[in-house]
N, C-alpha and C positions, 0 to 999 in steps of 0.2 A: 504494500500500500504506500509506503514512504517513497519507493522508487517511482511510482506513478506521479506523485506530487512533484518530484524533482524533474521528471520528464515534462510534465505539464508546465512547470515554471520555465524550463529551457525553451519549450515550444513558444510560450508567450514572449519570452525575451527575443528569440530569433525572429518572430513575427514583427515585433515592435522595431527591432533594429533594421530589418529588411525594409519596412515601410519608411522609416526615418532616412535610411541611406538613399532611397529613391526620391527624396523630396528636393524641392528647389533650394531650401535652406542648406541641406547637406552639400549640394553641388556648389553653391555660392561660398560656403565655408571652405571647401577643398580648394576652390579657385583662389580664394583670398590667401590661403596658406601658401600656395604656389607663388603668388605674386610677392608676398612678404619674403619668401625664401629667395626669389630672384633678385629682389631689391637688396637683400643682404649680401649678395654675391660680391660686389665691389668692396664692401666693408671687410669681408673675410678673405679678400684677394682670390676668390674662386678656388679656395683650397680644397684638398681632398676631403677634409672633415666637413666642409660646407656641402659638398656633393653627397657625402656619406649620410648626412642627416636626412635629406629628402629620400634617398634610396632606401635606407633602413626603415624610415617611417612608412613609406608607401608599400614596401614589401610586407611588413607586419600587418598593416591594415588590410591589404588585399588577401593575404593568407587567411586571416580570421574571417573576413567577410564571405569568402567562398563557401565556407562551411555553414555559416549562419544563413546565408541566402539559400543554399541548397536545402537545408532543413525546412525552411519556410516554404520553399517551392515544392518539395516532396509532399508536404501536408496539403497544400492547395491543390496539387495535381491529383492526389488521392481523393479529395473531396469532390472534385470535378468528375473523376472517373465513376465514383459511386452515384452521383446524381445522374450522370448519363446512363449508367447501368439501370437505374430505377426507371428512367424514361423508356428505355428500350424494352425492359421486362414488362412494363405496365401497358404497353401499346400492343393490342392484339394483332396488328398488321405488320409490326416491325419484326426484324429477323433476330431471333434469340442467339444466333451465332455471333452477334456483335457484343453480347454481354461478356465482359472480361477479355475483350479483344487485345488489351495491352499485354496479355501473356502469350499471344500468338507470335509465331516467327514472322520475320519480314516477308518471306515468300508467301505465307498464308495471307498476310495483309494485302499483298500485291494482287492475289487472286480476287479478294473481296473488292479491291479498288477497280478491277476490271468489270465486276458486276455493276458497280455504281456508275461506271462509264456507260455501260449498256443502258442503265436506267435513265441516265442523262439523255441519251439518244432517243429513248422512248418519250421522255417528257418533252423534248423539242418538237415532236410530232403532234402533241396535244393542242387542242384549241384553247383550253383553259389552263391557266397557271396553277389552279387549285387542284388539278388532277395529280394523284400521287401513285407511285409504284413501289412494290416491295422487292427487296433483294432476292428473296426466295421465289423461285419460279416466276421470274419477271414476265416472260411471255404469256404463260397461262393466266396469271393474275391480271395482266393487261387486257387479255381477251375477255375474261369474266367481267371486269369493270366496264368494258365497252358494251357488253351485252346488257348489263344492268342499266347503263345510261340510256341505251336504246329503248329498253322497256319503260323506263321512267318517262322518257320523251313521248313515247307513243301513248302512254296512259294520260299524260297531261294535255295532249292535243285533242 
């Protein structure tokens, strides 16, 4: 239980630091530091120590920020994946093969991408932009939808 609290505290810290690092204030602060450092160059005769200050500072900050930002990004990415999985799983017309797609190989994803390309081609042939197609059995479902639309049109006339 105590480990969970530490994890949660680190996650909150990583999230806050990531958001702060991406702010205008953070950029302006970093820019100001570089300007002050550059202005101090002539004062310190552009010495190796003067160069080492900026090199060491930026290296340490970059090293730590990589891990903090990655932690926050992993959490955000997982949340998005879970939300998308819920949407895919809850829609009766969507393809359940897309749930947990992030665990597929790149080759499997390329195959699915080809199906979506085919769906795009079918959609371009449609009169209405509201018409949708499913990745599973794209041709069959397309024909079924066309038959249903024809029945509806003939009933309303």
